[in-house]
C-alpha positions as CSV (number, residue, x, y, z in Angstrom):
1,M,136.3,47.8,195.0
2,T,134.7,50.8,196.6
3,N,137.4,52.0,199.0
4,D,139.2,54.1,196.3
5,Y,135.9,55.6,195.2
6,Q,134.8,56.4,198.8
7,S,138.2,58.0,199.5
8,W,137.9,60.1,196.3
9,L,134.4,61.2,197.3
10,I,135.7,62.4,200.6
11,Q,138.6,64.3,199.0
12,N,136.2,66.0,196.6
13,E,133.2,66.4,198.8
14,D,133.4,70.2,198.9
15,I,133.3,70.8,195.1
16,I,130.8,68.0,194.5
17,E,128.5,69.4,197.2
18,H,128.9,73.0,195.8
19,L,128.0,71.8,192.3
20,R,125.0,69.9,193.6
21,H,123.8,72.5,196.0
22,H,123.8,75.3,193.4
23,E,122.0,73.0,190.9
24,T,124.6,73.7,188.3
25,I,124.4,72.4,184.8
26,L,127.8,70.8,185.5
27,Y,126.3,68.7,188.3
28,D,123.3,67.8,186.1
29,R,125.8,66.5,183.5
30,I,127.3,64.0,186.0
31,S,124.4,63.3,188.3
32,D,123.3,60.0,186.7
33,V,126.9,58.8,186.9
34,F,126.8,59.5,190.7
35,L,123.4,57.8,190.9
36,V,124.6,54.6,189.2
37,M,127.8,54.6,191.2
38,Q,125.8,54.9,194.5
39,Y,123.5,52.1,193.4
40,I,126.4,49.8,192.6
41,I,128.3,50.4,195.8
42,Q,125.3,49.7,197.9
43,L,124.6,46.3,196.3
44,P,125.8,43.2,198.2
45,K,129.0,41.8,196.6
46,E,127.2,38.7,195.3
47,E,124.8,40.9,193.3
48,V,127.6,42.8,191.5
49,N,128.0,41.1,188.1
50,S,130.7,41.8,185.5
51,D,128.6,44.4,183.7
52,L,128.1,46.4,186.9
53,E,131.9,46.1,187.6
54,V,132.6,47.6,184.1
55,M,130.0,50.4,184.8
56,Y,131.7,51.0,188.1
57,D,135.2,51.3,186.5
58,I,133.9,53.5,183.7
59,G,131.9,55.7,186.2
60,F,134.7,56.2,188.6
61,S,137.2,57.0,185.9
62,Y,134.8,59.4,184.3
63,L,134.0,61.2,187.6
64,F,137.6,61.4,188.6
65,S,138.5,62.9,185.2
66,R,135.6,65.4,185.0
67,I,135.7,66.7,188.5
68,G,139.4,67.1,188.1
69,E,138.8,69.2,185.0
70,I,136.2,71.3,186.8
71,K,138.8,71.9,189.5
72,I,141.3,73.0,187.0
73,Y,138.9,75.5,185.4
74,L,138.1,76.7,188.9
75,D,141.7,77.3,189.7
76,M,143.0,78.4,186.3
77,Y,140.3,80.9,185.3
78,F,138.5,81.8,188.6
79,N,141.2,81.7,191.3
80,G,139.1,79.3,193.3
81,D,136.1,81.5,193.3
82,F,133.3,78.9,192.9
83,H,130.5,81.5,192.7
84,H,132.3,83.4,189.9
85,M,132.7,80.2,188.0
86,L,129.0,79.6,188.1
87,H,128.5,82.5,185.7
88,F,130.4,80.4,183.1
89,D,129.1,76.9,184.0
90,E,127.2,76.5,180.7
91,L,130.4,77.2,178.8
92,I,132.5,74.8,180.9
93,N,129.8,72.2,180.5
94,Y,129.9,72.6,176.7
95,Q,133.7,72.1,176.8
96,L,133.2,68.9,178.9
97,Y,130.6,67.8,176.4
98,L,133.1,68.3,173.6
99,D,135.6,66.2,175.6
100,D,133.0,63.4,176.0
101,L,132.0,63.5,172.4
102,K,135.6,63.4,171.2
103,E,136.2,60.3,173.2
104,V,133.2,58.7,171.5
105,L,134.2,59.7,168.1
106,V,137.8,58.5,168.6
107,D,136.5,55.1,170.0
108,Q,134.2,54.8,167.0
109,E,137.0,55.7,164.6
110,T,135.0,58.7,163.3
111,W,137.5,61.4,164.5
112,N,139.2,63.1,161.6
113,D,141.1,66.3,160.8
114,D,137.9,68.3,159.9
115,I,136.2,67.3,163.2
116,K,139.4,68.1,165.1
117,H,139.5,71.6,163.4
118,G,135.9,72.3,164.4
119,F,136.5,71.1,168.0
120,D,139.7,73.3,168.2
121,Q,137.8,76.3,166.8
122,I,135.1,75.9,169.5
123,G,137.6,75.1,172.2
124,N,139.7,78.2,171.4
125,Q,136.6,80.4,171.5
126,I,135.6,79.0,174.9
127,E,139.1,79.5,176.2
128,A,139.1,83.1,175.0
129,I,135.8,83.8,176.7
130,L,137.0,82.3,180.0
131,R,140.3,84.1,179.8
132,E,138.7,87.4,179.1
133,E,135.8,86.7,181.5
134,T,133.3,88.0,179.0
135,K,129.8,86.8,179.6
136,P,128.9,84.0,177.1
137,T,125.8,84.7,175.0
138,E,123.1,82.3,173.9
139,D,124.1,83.0,170.3
140,G,127.6,81.8,171.1
141,I,126.3,78.4,172.2
142,D,124.1,78.3,169.1
143,D,127.1,79.1,167.0
144,F,129.0,76.2,168.6
145,N,126.1,73.9,167.9
146,I,126.1,75.0,164.2
147,I,129.8,74.1,163.9
148,L,129.2,70.7,165.5
149,L,126.3,69.9,163.3
150,S,128.4,70.7,160.2
151,I,131.3,68.4,161.2
152,I,129.7,65.5,163.0
153,P,128.5,62.7,160.8
154,A,124.7,62.5,161.2
155,H,124.2,58.9,160.3
156,H,125.0,57.5,163.7
157,E,124.0,58.0,167.3
158,Y,126.9,59.0,169.6
159,L,126.3,58.3,173.2
160,T,128.6,60.0,175.7
161,V,129.3,58.5,179.2
162,P,126.7,60.7,180.9
163,E,124.1,59.7,178.3
164,I,124.9,56.0,178.8
165,F,124.7,56.3,182.5
166,A,121.3,58.1,182.2
167,R,120.0,55.2,180.2
168,V,121.4,52.7,182.7
169,S,119.9,54.6,185.6
170,E,116.5,54.5,183.8
171,V,116.7,50.8,182.9
172,L,117.8,49.8,186.4
173,N,115.3,52.2,188.0
174,V,118.1,53.4,190.2
175,E,116.5,56.5,191.6
176,E,113.5,54.5,192.9
177,K,115.7,51.7,194.3
178,L,117.9,54.2,196.1
179,A,114.9,56.0,197.5
180,E,113.6,52.8,199.0
181,E,116.6,52.5,201.2
């Protein structure tokens, strides 16, 4: 179960370590997923139940996807210059949040043309900022939030994968258990 994940970690060790070392908002976004994954892989096989197997599959898929997206941003917009990308990590994080939120909305059958239009509007603005390499402003993020609040139905809680893993980490007391080892 863990061989593919361990191999993937080795292949992506540099970018993951850079994200962690520089305490980026991008790493903060995925850190609970890494924690839960570490917790699961260190458990004896007999203690890994079907719920943990599902969490493992979701976590690995999520990390694979999001680290891949970060690498694409790094290459496409910053020619592999990690430190230059750090100036835009909040903006990239926002786009990753939109990707996560879209998955939730589609899964819950809430996704519609109005929401798609708002997401496209935000995504196009983010892409323009990255392409032109203009420094994002706090007002820009606030504007994105205003658009989101106007299109996302407020009657329901939408939990993204990182938010679910944060809750799982808390419920299982993962940080404390990993620290004991």
